C-alpha positions as CSV (number, residue, x, y, z in Angstrom):
1,X,0.1,-0.1,-0.1
2,X,3.1,2.5,0.7
3,X,4.4,1.9,-2.6
4,X,1.1,2.3,-4.3
5,X,0.8,5.6,-2.5
6,X,4.3,6.6,-3.3
7,X,3.6,5.8,-7.0
8,X,0.5,7.8,-7.0
9,X,2.1,10.6,-5.1
10,X,4.6,10.4,-7.9
11,X,2.0,10.1,-10.8
12,X,0.4,13.4,-9.4
13,X,3.5,15.1,-9.0
14,X,4.7,14.6,-12.3
15,X,1.5,15.5,-13.8
16,X,1.2,18.6,-11.7
17,X,4.7,19.7,-13.0
18,X,3.6,19.2,-16.6
19,X,0.5,21.0,-16.0
20,X,2.4,24.2,-14.4
21,X,4.9,23.7,-17.3
22,X,1.9,23.9,-19.9
23,X,0.7,27.0,-18.0
24,X,4.2,28.6,-18.4
25,X,4.4,27.7,-22.0
26,X,0.9,29.3,-22.6
27,X,1.9,32.4,-20.6
28,X,5.3,33.0,-22.6
29,X,3.3,32.4,-26.1
30,X,1.0,34.9,-25.0
31,X,3.8,37.3,-23.9
32,X,5.5,36.8,-27.2
33,X,2.5,37.9,-28.9
34,X,1.6,41.0,-27.2
35,X,5.7,41.6,-27.6
36,X,5.0,41.2,-31.1
37,X,1.9,43.5,-31.5
38,X,3.5,46.1,-29.5
39,X,6.8,45.7,-31.6
40,X,5.1,45.9,-34.8
41,X,3.0,49.5,-34.0
42,X,6.4,50.5,-32.8
43,X,8.4,49.8,-36.2
44,X,5.0,51.0,-38.0
45,X,5.4,54.4,-36.3
46,X,8.9,54.9,-36.7
47,X,9.8,53.2,-39.9
48,X,12.2,51.2,-38.5
49,X,14.6,48.8,-40.2
50,X,14.8,46.7,-37.5
51,X,12.9,45.7,-34.4
52,X,15.0,44.9,-31.1
53,X,14.1,44.2,-27.7
54,X,15.9,43.6,-24.7
55,X,15.3,42.4,-21.2
56,X,15.6,39.7,-18.5
57,X,15.8,35.8,-19.4
58,X,12.8,34.3,-18.1
59,X,12.7,30.9,-16.6
60,X,9.6,29.4,-18.1
61,X,10.4,25.8,-17.2
62,X,12.8,23.2,-15.8
63,X,12.2,20.9,-18.5
64,X,15.8,20.0,-19.9
65,X,15.2,17.6,-23.0
66,X,16.8,18.5,-26.3
67,X,13.8,17.8,-28.0
68,X,12.5,20.4,-30.3
69,X,8.9,21.3,-28.7
70,X,5.7,21.2,-30.8
71,X,5.2,24.8,-30.6
72,X,7.9,25.6,-33.2
73,X,8.5,24.0,-36.6
74,X,12.2,23.7,-36.3
75,X,14.9,24.2,-33.8
76,X,18.7,25.4,-34.3
77,X,21.0,24.3,-32.0
78,X,24.4,25.1,-33.7
79,X,25.1,27.6,-31.1
80,X,23.9,25.9,-28.1
81,X,27.6,25.0,-26.7
82,X,28.7,28.2,-26.7
83,X,32.2,27.4,-28.1
84,X,32.0,29.6,-31.2
85,X,31.5,33.4,-30.2
86,X,29.9,35.3,-32.3
87,X,28.1,32.0,-33.6
88,X,27.6,33.0,-37.2
89,X,26.5,29.6,-39.1
90,X,27.1,30.2,-43.2
91,X,23.6,28.5,-43.9
92,X,20.6,30.5,-45.2
93,X,17.7,29.2,-43.3
94,X,14.6,29.3,-45.3
95,X,11.3,30.1,-43.3
96,X,7.5,30.4,-44.2
97,X,5.8,33.6,-43.5
98,X,3.2,33.4,-40.8
99,X,-0.5,34.3,-42.2
100,X,-2.5,33.0,-39.2
101,X,-3.4,35.5,-36.3
102,X,-3.2,34.7,-32.9
103,X,-0.9,32.3,-31.0
104,X,-1.1,29.8,-33.6
105,X,1.7,30.0,-36.4
106,X,1.7,29.1,-39.8
107,X,3.5,25.9,-41.0
108,X,7.2,26.2,-41.1
109,X,7.1,30.2,-39.9
110,X,8.6,29.7,-36.4
111,X,12.1,28.8,-35.8
112,X,13.7,28.6,-32.2
113,X,17.3,29.3,-31.6
114,X,19.2,27.8,-28.3
115,X,21.9,29.0,-26.6
116,X,23.3,27.3,-23.2
117,X,21.8,28.4,-20.0
118,X,25.0,28.2,-18.2
119,X,28.4,29.7,-19.5
120,X,31.6,30.5,-18.1
121,X,30.1,29.4,-14.6
122,X,27.4,31.9,-14.8
123,X,23.7,32.0,-16.1
124,X,22.0,33.7,-18.7
125,X,20.7,36.7,-17.5
126,X,20.2,39.6,-19.7
127,X,19.4,39.7,-23.7
128,X,18.9,41.7,-26.7
129,X,17.4,40.4,-29.7
130,X,17.4,42.5,-33.3
131,X,15.9,41.3,-36.4
132,X,15.2,43.0,-39.8
133,X,11.7,44.4,-39.9
134,X,9.6,43.7,-41.6
135,X,10.7,40.4,-43.0
136,X,11.1,38.6,-39.2
137,X,10.0,39.2,-35.9
138,X,11.5,37.8,-32.7
139,X,10.5,37.1,-29.1
140,X,11.9,37.6,-25.8
141,X,14.8,35.4,-24.7
142,X,13.3,32.3,-22.3
143,X,14.9,29.5,-20.4
144,X,14.2,26.0,-19.6
145,X,16.7,23.3,-18.2
146,X,20.0,23.5,-20.0
147,X,19.0,26.2,-22.5
148,X,18.2,29.5,-23.4
149,X,16.4,30.5,-26.3
150,X,14.4,32.7,-28.7
151,X,11.9,32.4,-31.5
152,X,12.0,33.7,-35.0
153,X,8.9,34.0,-36.9
154,X,8.6,34.5,-40.6
155,X,6.4,38.1,-40.9
156,X,6.7,38.8,-44.6
157,X,8.6,38.0,-47.9
158,X,12.0,39.8,-47.8
159,X,15.4,38.9,-47.2
160,X,16.1,38.9,-43.0
161,X,18.7,38.8,-40.6
162,X,18.6,38.5,-36.7
163,X,21.1,39.2,-34.0
164,X,20.9,37.7,-30.6
165,X,23.0,38.5,-27.4
166,X,23.0,36.8,-24.3
167,X,24.9,38.0,-21.3
168,X,25.9,35.8,-18.5
169,X,26.3,37.0,-14.9
170,X,25.0,39.1,-12.4
171,X,24.2,42.9,-12.6
172,X,24.3,42.9,-16.4
173,X,22.6,46.1,-16.9
174,X,24.0,49.6,-16.1
175,X,22.3,52.4,-14.3
176,X,21.3,54.0,-17.5
177,X,19.5,50.8,-18.6
178,X,22.3,49.5,-21.0
179,X,22.4,45.8,-21.6
180,X,26.0,44.4,-20.5
181,X,28.7,44.7,-18.1
182,X,32.5,44.5,-17.8
183,X,31.9,41.8,-15.2
184,X,29.5,39.6,-17.7
185,X,30.1,37.5,-20.4
186,X,28.3,38.2,-24.1
187,X,27.4,35.4,-26.4
188,X,26.4,36.5,-29.6
189,X,24.6,34.7,-32.5
190,X,24.0,36.1,-36.2
191,X,21.8,34.3,-38.7
192,X,20.5,34.8,-42.3
193,X,16.7,34.2,-43.2
194,X,14.8,33.8,-46.4
195,X,11.3,34.3,-45.5
196,X,8.4,33.2,-47.8
197,X,9.1,32.6,-51.8
198,X,12.4,34.6,-52.6
199,X,10.4,35.3,-56.0
200,X,7.9,37.4,-54.1
201,X,11.1,39.6,-52.4
202,X,11.1,42.9,-54.0
203,X,13.3,43.0,-57.5
204,X,15.7,45.2,-55.9
205,X,16.6,42.8,-53.1
206,X,17.9,40.0,-55.4
207,X,15.8,37.3,-55.3
208,X,18.3,34.8,-55.8
209,X,19.9,33.1,-52.9
210,X,21.4,30.2,-54.8
211,X,25.2,29.8,-53.7
212,X,24.8,32.4,-51.0
213,X,26.2,32.3,-47.5
214,X,25.5,34.2,-44.2
215,X,28.0,36.4,-43.5
216,X,28.4,40.4,-42.5
217,X,28.0,41.4,-46.4
218,X,25.0,39.2,-46.9
219,X,22.2,42.2,-46.6
220,X,22.3,46.0,-46.4
221,X,21.2,47.4,-43.0
222,X,21.4,44.0,-41.4
223,X,20.3,43.6,-37.8
224,X,23.8,43.3,-36.3
225,X,24.3,46.9,-37.9
226,X,24.4,48.8,-34.6
227,X,26.5,46.2,-32.8
228,X,29.5,48.5,-32.4
229,X,27.6,51.5,-31.3
230,X,26.4,49.5,-28.2
231,X,27.9,50.8,-24.4
232,X,29.4,47.4,-24.0
233,X,30.3,46.2,-27.0
234,X,33.6,44.1,-28.0
235,X,35.7,44.6,-31.0
236,X,36.6,41.1,-31.2
237,X,32.6,40.4,-31.6
238,X,32.1,42.9,-33.9
239,X,30.8,41.9,-37.4
240,X,33.1,44.1,-39.6
241,X,31.9,46.7,-42.4
242,X,31.2,45.9,-46.0
243,X,31.4,48.4,-49.1
244,X,28.9,46.1,-50.7
245,X,26.1,43.8,-50.3
246,X,24.4,40.7,-51.6
247,X,21.1,41.5,-51.1
248,X,19.2,44.9,-50.4
249,X,17.0,45.9,-47.2
250,X,13.9,47.7,-48.5
251,X,14.7,50.8,-47.2
252,X,18.4,50.9,-48.6
253,X,19.3,54.2,-49.9
254,X,20.6,54.3,-53.6
255,X,23.8,55.3,-52.7
256,X,24.5,51.8,-51.0
257,X,26.0,49.2,-53.1
258,X,24.0,46.1,-53.0
259,X,21.4,43.4,-54.8
260,X,21.7,42.3,-58.2
261,X,25.0,42.3,-59.7
262,X,26.4,42.4,-56.4
263,X,28.7,39.8,-54.1
264,X,27.0,36.9,-57.0
265,X,29.0,34.4,-59.0
266,X,31.6,32.8,-57.1
267,X,31.2,35.6,-54.4
268,X,32.8,38.4,-56.5
269,X,31.1,40.6,-59.2
270,X,31.8,44.1,-60.9
271,X,29.0,46.5,-61.0
272,X,29.3,50.3,-62.3
273,X,28.4,52.9,-60.0
274,X,27.5,56.5,-61.3
275,X,30.6,57.8,-60.0
276,X,33.0,54.8,-59.2
277,X,34.1,51.5,-59.8
278,X,34.2,49.7,-56.3
279,X,36.6,46.5,-55.8
280,X,34.7,43.9,-54.4
281,X,36.5,42.1,-51.4
282,X,35.5,39.0,-49.5
283,X,37.0,36.0,-47.5
284,X,35.3,33.0,-47.6
285,X,35.1,30.6,-45.5
286,X,34.9,32.7,-42.4
287,X,34.9,31.4,-39.6
288,X,37.6,29.0,-41.5
289,X,39.7,25.9,-40.7
290,X,42.5,25.2,-42.0
291,X,42.4,27.7,-44.6
292,X,40.3,30.7,-46.3
293,X,40.5,32.4,-49.7
294,X,40.3,36.2,-50.0
295,X,38.1,37.0,-53.3
296,X,38.8,40.3,-54.8
297,X,38.3,42.1,-58.6
298,X,40.4,44.2,-60.3
299,X,38.7,46.4,-63.1
300,X,42.2,47.3,-64.3
301,X,45.7,46.3,-63.7
302,X,46.8,47.2,-60.6
303,X,49.3,47.2,-57.6
304,X,47.6,44.8,-54.9
305,X,49.1,44.4,-51.3
306,X,47.3,41.9,-48.8
307,X,48.7,41.7,-45.2
308,X,47.3,40.0,-42.2
309,X,47.6,41.3,-38.7
310,X,46.9,39.7,-35.1
311,X,44.6,41.4,-32.9
312,X,47.4,43.2,-31.4
313,X,48.3,45.3,-34.7
314,X,51.5,42.9,-35.5
315,X,51.8,42.0,-38.9
316,X,51.7,38.3,-39.7
317,X,52.4,37.7,-43.1
318,X,52.2,39.8,-46.4
319,X,50.0,37.5,-48.4
320,X,50.1,39.3,-51.6
321,X,52.5,42.3,-52.9
322,X,52.8,43.1,-56.6
323,X,51.1,44.2,-59.5
324,X,48.4,42.0,-61.2
325,X,46.1,42.1,-64.4
326,X,42.7,43.1,-64.5
327,X,40.4,40.3,-63.5
328,X,39.0,38.1,-60.4
329,X,41.4,37.0,-58.0
330,X,41.6,35.2,-55.0
331,X,44.5,34.3,-52.6
332,X,44.6,31.4,-50.0
333,X,46.1,31.8,-46.7
334,X,46.1,28.5,-44.3
335,X,46.6,30.3,-41.1
336,X,50.7,30.3,-41.1
337,X,53.0,33.4,-40.3
338,X,55.7,34.6,-43.0
339,X,58.0,31.4,-41.5
340,X,55.1,29.1,-42.4
341,X,54.4,28.4,-38.8
342,X,51.0,27.3,-37.8
343,X,49.0,30.1,-35.8
344,X,46.8,29.6,-32.7
345,X,43.2,30.1,-33.3
346,X,41.5,33.6,-32.9
347,X,40.4,36.8,-34.6
348,X,43.0,37.9,-37.5
349,X,42.4,41.1,-39.3
350,X,43.7,41.4,-43.4
351,X,44.2,44.7,-45.1
352,X,44.1,44.6,-48.8
353,X,45.0,47.9,-50.8
354,X,44.2,47.8,-54.6
355,X,45.9,50.8,-56.1
356,X,44.4,53.8,-54.2
357,X,41.3,51.7,-52.6
358,X,42.1,50.3,-49.3
359,X,39.9,47.9,-47.0
360,X,40.1,46.2,-43.4
361,X,38.6,43.5,-42.5
362,X,38.3,40.5,-40.2
363,X,38.3,36.8,-40.1
364,X,38.0,34.0,-37.6
365,X,40.2,31.0,-37.4
366,X,38.9,28.4,-35.6
367,X,41.0,25.5,-33.9
């Protein structure tokens, strides 16, 4: 009888736990929809290029299963171990557009992105999530078991990017309301989404995603475009800058080089601007291991110099130096110094000078 009573207690205990977990999930989903509508009207009034939300990471359950729940269509675990920072997968993630009002979503329109709940011996505390508007809408960050996560919902047919920043530690917000702290650790995830049918995208956006990969130059006015302006931004986590973009955000002005003809066809292209020809420069893959290619285009014969530095500004190697004929070029770097000695993993900077044109970019060697 005692065993039966214990089993009955266990059954009801588990049932009640699941019941309260279910209530928490409903509360979380309702909060998501309320947040979405408030963000919608905010973006509509301000004509914003992005939607950005921040706040406390809310614990909604202690259920630690890695199984993707039924409330979402697909889960992305690529950042869930926190080993790569920033976590910036190269894949373009296709997502449907949500056409159903209320809590329920259209099939394929909701993705969940997982990060670790604990990192560096500290728990997830604060977050900032930014997404391209009106293409995508984000949710607040929640936590369950071993993970912190947020959802991304397809909202309109246009190219979209997402940046999620999670801070680990205590007091990760200053008196002015800025998210971050010198005593906390920041993990960042950056993602590229293709909502809806790309043939429904605006013509100027570039409707082709064939051979695309997600990097800082995938779309103009990306979700991570303001990262370097944040109070506690880390230069080592900076997405870098681009002179041209593969796709255009709908709000992009005419003087920004983007869309059809830019960064297509094996990552480099040539397109004439009204005033000048701008070399296209890109390294791929990035992050990389064990090597990366730096692609660039020459519109005429020119002297080319490519130098690689560590984050302290010390020159590692002169990769290219000399005159080259016009055309599409590339240089391969195998993460070694000028003596051929392999280097440690980390962030490296390369500068390329083509005639009078000069550009500096960041790349990450994973080891």
